[in-house]
Structure formats: C-alpha cells, structure tokens
N, C-alpha and C positions, 0 to 999 in steps of 0.2 A: 917427601912427597908436600905439594904444595895444594892447600884446600880451599876452596873459593867456595862461598856462601852467598845467595839469591836471593833475592824476598819478592813477592807479590802477593795480589790478590788473584790472576789466575780464573777470571770467572767464567768468560768466554773464548777459549784459545783462539788465537788468532796470529798468523804469520809474524805480528810484530812481537808475540813471545818467543817465539820459535828463533828469531834474529837474537832477540838479547839472552835467551838460554846458550845460543850456539857460543856467541861473542863470550858469554860469562864462562865458559869451558873452556875455551882457549886460554885464559888467565891461570889455568893450572893443570891439576893433573885428577885433582876431585871436586864435582860440582854437587853442592846440596842446596837442595830449594825450600828454603821458609816459607810455607805457605799461608798467606793471612787468616786468621780465625774471624768469623763472621761480626762476631760481637765486636772487632777490634777496627773495624773498617769503617775510618770517620772523614775520612776526606772526599769520598764519592758516595753513589747509593749502595746500600748495600747488594750483595753479591746474590744473584739468582740460584746457580746449581750449589748445593750442600757443601761446606768444607771436605770433607771426607773425600766425597767424589772430585772434587777440586786437586786434591793433595792425589788421589791414585792416577790422574790423567796425566798431570805433572809429573809425576815418577815414572809414566810410561813415555817420556819424550827421550827420544837416544841420548842427547847432551847431559840427563841430568842422572846422577848415580844415585842420588837418593832424596825424597821430599819427605819435607814433615810438615807438622801444623805446628803456627806459632803457639808461644803461651799466653792466656788471655788474660793475665795481669801486667806481665814483664815482657815486654819486646827482647829484653838484651838477655834472658834467662838462657834459649836457646843457643845463642853466640858464643854465650860464656861456656857452654858445654860442649857447642863445636869448636871452639877455640881455631877460627879460621885465620889463614894468612892474608887473604883477601875477602874484601866484603865489594861486590857486583852492583850498581845502580843502573837502574834503566834510564834511558835519557828523560824519562818524565815523572819518574818518581819524586817524590814531594821533601825528600830530604837532602838537607844542605850537607856537604861534605865534611864540611870543616868541623860542624857540630857534633854529627857522627863521629867523627874521630876523635873530637873530645870526651865525649861519652863513653867511648870505647874503652879510653886511656883511662878514666876515672877507674874503669871495671876491671885495669890489668889486662887489657887485650890491645895488642898491637896490631892487630890487621891495620892491613892498609885501603882506605875506601876508593873505590874506581868507578866512573860514571861511564857506561857504556853508550859512546855516543852514536852505534850504527843504528839505524832506521830504516825500517822496512817501509817502503814505500808503497800503497794500496790501497784500493777503495774503503776498504775493511779491514783494517789494522789496529782497530778501536772496539772494545767491546759496546760500548755506548754507539758507537754507528752500526754496529750488528745487530743491535737491541733496535732503535729507530727505524732500521730497513725492515725488519720482520714486522713492526707494528703496523709499518706503512702497508706492506705487502698484506697481512691478515685482514687489514682495512680493508681493502680494495676487494680481497677475495670474497668477503661477507658482503659485500654490497654485489658482487655478481653472482655470488649465490640466492640474493634474496631476490634481485630480476630474473633469474631464472625462476625460482620458485612461485613467483606471482605469474608468471607466463603459463607455467604447467595447469597453476589453482584458475587460471581464468577459461583454459578450455572447455567447452562444452563436451561431455561424453555421451550426449543424448544420440 
C-alpha cells in the first residue's frame, strides 16, 4: 500500500484545494492530509477558520482518507509517525523539494517528494481572492444599506 501525505493550511476550501487533493490521491492508495496549525502559519496571513474546523472539512473531502493537525513544534513529527511513501506538494507551496528531501533523509524517512503541477483555473481558486471579494461585496452592501436607511429616515410620517 502506497501512503501519500499532503499538507496545507486549507483556510477556505476552494476548487484549487480539491484539484490538489485529487491529484495527490492518484499517487497512491491512501491520502493523509496534515492541516497546518494556526501558530505555524507564517508565510501568509493567519487563517480565519479555526484549525480543528479546517481539519474536519478537509477530512470530509472524498479523496482524503484521514486528516490530522500538524505538530505545533516540529513539522516533521507527524511525517515521522506516518512514514509516507510520497509527500505531495501543491504547485504554489513554498517548500523547496530538494531541501525537503534532504531533511527527510536526515530523519530516516525515504519518502519521494512530488510537486503537483495540476492547477485549477478559476476566478476564486485562492483564499486571498475569496476574502478580497467578500470584503468588496460587504462594503458595497453596507453602502447600499446606509443609502436605503437614509431614504427611510427622510420620509415624513405626518
């Protein structure tokens, strides 16, 4: 049985995440996903969604056999426990494959590191883009509400 491990923050699930996990699952028989702990997310803004909720959502995706939270102190600890055959990286994940393979070897893990290059092309295949769009729409709706409120308040009830 070939065990694949994928990692990520998975803050707001979007089609890009689904593509990544589908392609990762194709690499083996079992896909385990390590969901980043909030305190360990340093390469982008902190997640909006709590970590346990992110883990549960990821585990509910049909390609995922199991999802766990990463270790707060050592990112390699769950990998050492899981002993994967393959570690799948997303097309935009910040890890350098060679560095990661060297670090794994130092710890006695002979997993192959595979970069998933399949990329979902859609307008909102990014948590950042989704958040930006929500903020834009929310701002417009508040402005519309304020205009309507002003109209109602200006009516004379005499």
